[in-house]
RODO-2510 file (C-alpha; in nm, 4 decimals, decimal comma):
residues 144
     n   res          X          Y          Z
     1     m     1,6186     0,8545     0,0275
     2     s     1,3294     1,0152    -0,1444
     3     s     1,0964     1,2425     0,0577
     4     s     0,7544     0,9851     0,1202
     5     k     0,3854     1,1193     0,1612
     6     y     0,1639     0,9014     0,3590
     7     i    -0,1769     1,0478     0,3911
     8     v    -0,3621     0,8291     0,7102
     9     y    -0,7515     0,7823     0,7371
    10     t    -0,8497     0,6465     1,0678
    11     d    -1,1631     0,5921     1,2340
    12     g    -1,2544     0,4672     1,6035
    13     g    -1,5816     0,4063     1,7518
    14     a    -1,7656     0,2426     1,9932
    15     r    -2,1169     0,0981     2,0132
    16     w    -2,2963     0,2648     2,3158
    17     n    -1,9859     0,4359     2,4309
    18     p    -1,8865     0,2888     2,5937
    19     g    -1,9202    -0,0647     2,4563
    20     p    -1,7284    -0,2823     2,1917
    21     a    -1,5184    -0,1096     1,9884
    22     g    -1,3013    -0,1154     1,6616
    23     c    -1,1172     0,1338     1,4713
    24     g    -0,9957     0,1068     1,1217
    25     i    -0,7538     0,2922     0,9130
    26     y    -0,6884     0,3274     0,5389
    27     i    -0,3176     0,4739     0,4476
    28     c    -0,2328     0,5827     0,0652
    29     d     0,0058     0,7902    -0,0919
    30     e    -0,0466     1,1212    -0,2293
    31     k    -0,1622     0,9624    -0,5787
    32     g    -0,4127     0,7695    -0,3730
    33     n    -0,1860     0,4431    -0,3719
    34     t    -0,3663     0,2452    -0,1100
    35     i    -0,0457     0,1612     0,1126
    36     e    -0,2731    -0,0640     0,4042
    37     k    -0,6133    -0,1039     0,4639
    38     s    -0,5839    -0,2814     0,8587
    39     y    -0,8337    -0,3025     1,1319
    40     a    -0,8559    -0,4101     1,5303
    41     y    -1,1790    -0,5140     1,7694
    42     l    -1,0380    -0,3258     2,1341
    43     g    -1,3104    -0,4526     2,2984
    44     f    -1,5337    -0,2962     2,5729
    45     t    -1,3490     0,1065     2,5663
    46     t    -1,4793     0,4886     2,4650
    47     n    -1,5396     0,6432     2,1462
    48     n    -1,2658     0,8934     2,2587
    49     v    -0,9767     0,5828     2,3444
    50     a    -1,0370     0,4096     1,9927
    51     e    -1,0551     0,6837     1,7879
    52     y    -0,6759     0,8162     1,9752
    53     r    -0,5831     0,4396     1,9580
    54     w    -0,5687     0,4124     1,5679
    55     a    -0,4445     0,7694     1,5289
    56     f    -0,1563     0,6797     1,7436
    57     f    -0,0956     0,3334     1,5308
    58     g    -0,1578     0,5128     1,1826
    59     i     0,1072     0,7241     1,2714
    60     a     0,3196     0,4392     1,3662
    61     h     0,2789     0,2470     1,0748
    62     a     0,3270     0,5477     0,7845
    63     i     0,6438     0,6359     1,0241
    64     e     0,7196     0,1788     0,9895
    65     k     0,6938     0,2306     0,6212
    66     w     0,8994     0,5615     0,5877
    67     a     0,6515     0,7871     0,5542
    68     t     0,8373     1,1518     0,5406
    69     e     0,5220     1,3416     0,5778
    70     i     0,2414     1,2328     0,7274
    71     e    -0,0906     1,4058     0,6539
    72     l    -0,3477     1,1962     0,9143
    73     r    -0,7026     1,2379     0,8585
    74     a    -0,9814     1,2010     1,1239
    75     d    -1,3363     1,2450     1,1724
    76     s    -1,2727     1,3144     1,5559
    77     k    -1,2670     1,7250     1,5252
    78     l    -1,2041     1,6338     1,9142
    79     v    -0,8493     1,4691     1,8328
    80     i    -0,7230     1,6949     1,5747
    81     e    -0,7713     1,9603     1,7731
    82     q    -0,6152     1,8310     2,1130
    83     l    -0,3548     1,6753     1,8972
    84     s    -0,3103     2,0354     1,7613
    85     w    -0,2880     2,2046     2,0770
    86     n    -0,5953     2,3833     1,9958
    87     y    -0,8483     2,2201     2,2420
    88     k    -0,7039     2,1292     2,5682
    89     i    -0,7007     1,6876     2,6559
    90     k    -0,8826     1,6802     3,0051
    91     n    -0,9370     1,3052     3,0383
    92     e    -0,6913     1,1548     3,1655
    93     w    -0,6921     0,8581     2,8932
    94     l    -0,6524     1,0341     2,6190
    95     k    -0,3631     1,2435     2,7713
    96     v    -0,1572     0,8599     2,8543
    97     i    -0,2650     0,8380     2,4290
    98     a    -0,1103     1,1459     2,3620
    99     r     0,1589     1,1660     2,5084
   100     e     0,2620     0,8091     2,3503
   101     i     0,1523     0,9814     2,0282
   102     f     0,3721     1,3119     2,0670
   103     s     0,6954     1,0926     2,2061
   104     l     0,7524     0,8784     1,8527
   105     l     0,6580     1,1969     1,6888
   106     d     0,9583     1,3019     1,8902
   107     n     1,1761     1,0823     1,7657
   108     w     1,0793     1,0916     1,3956
   109     t     1,2134     1,3440     1,2047
   110     g     0,9289     1,3851     0,9746
   111     k     0,6832     1,6623     0,9270
   112     i     0,2943     1,6066     1,0396
   113     v    -0,0225     1,7689     0,9674
   114     f    -0,3067     1,6725     1,1626
   115     t    -0,6742     1,7462     0,8774
   116     h    -1,0636     1,7552     1,0582
   117     i    -1,2407     1,6089     0,7806
   118     y    -1,6137     1,4969     0,7682
   119     r    -1,7431     1,1042     0,7635
   120     e    -1,7900     1,1067     0,4192
   121     q    -1,4606     1,1766     0,3737
   122     n    -1,3678     0,8827     0,5941
   123     t    -1,5651     0,5700     0,4257
   124     v    -1,2789     0,3619     0,4244
   125     a    -1,1575     0,3688     0,7982
   126     d    -1,4817     0,4308     0,8956
   127     a    -1,6191     0,0452     0,6982
   128     l    -1,2986    -0,0742     0,8969
   129     s    -1,3486     0,0333     1,1688
   130     n    -1,7065    -0,0891     1,2109
   131     k    -1,6208    -0,4456     0,9895
   132     a    -1,3827    -0,4789     1,3436
   133     m    -1,7044    -0,3994     1,5779
   134     d    -1,8702    -0,6639     1,3702
   135     e    -1,6243    -0,8930     1,3505
   136     k    -1,5497    -0,8892     1,7032
   137     k    -1,1711    -1,0346     1,6544
   138     e    -0,9164    -1,0470     1,8056
   139     g    -0,5361    -0,9272     1,6931
   140     i    -0,4754    -0,6371     1,3998
   141     i    -0,6159    -0,7695     1,0748
   142     y    -0,4737    -0,6485     0,7594
   143     i    -0,5836    -0,6168     0,3863
   144     s    -0,4008    -0,6154     0,1323
***
């Protein structure tokens, strides 16, 4: 099987933090070909929980699509630094989601890199996250 590197852009947000929350992911290959665009409304939660939940979802989807290498890109410095073990995770809810992420990665044989990017470099995932908060539709919405 050939090597597949996917770049996963993820963004989550909550209006009024905590408040109505949504998140979005954009997955592409190394050449920029779109693999997946999706978003989901999360109900009432915090910005950080939204960011973490969608980081998990993005990683899980890349693995399901046979990625052998993943670069997770997010504009949340907290998420990237905590998942890279550079910052301690203090919030109990975030610890639970982080454990789920690390458990997922423990059962995968690929390589992952966590990269902090600026919001201007995350426009697709940001737009999807805002769309989720605007529409407030239940379930995950996939865009072809």
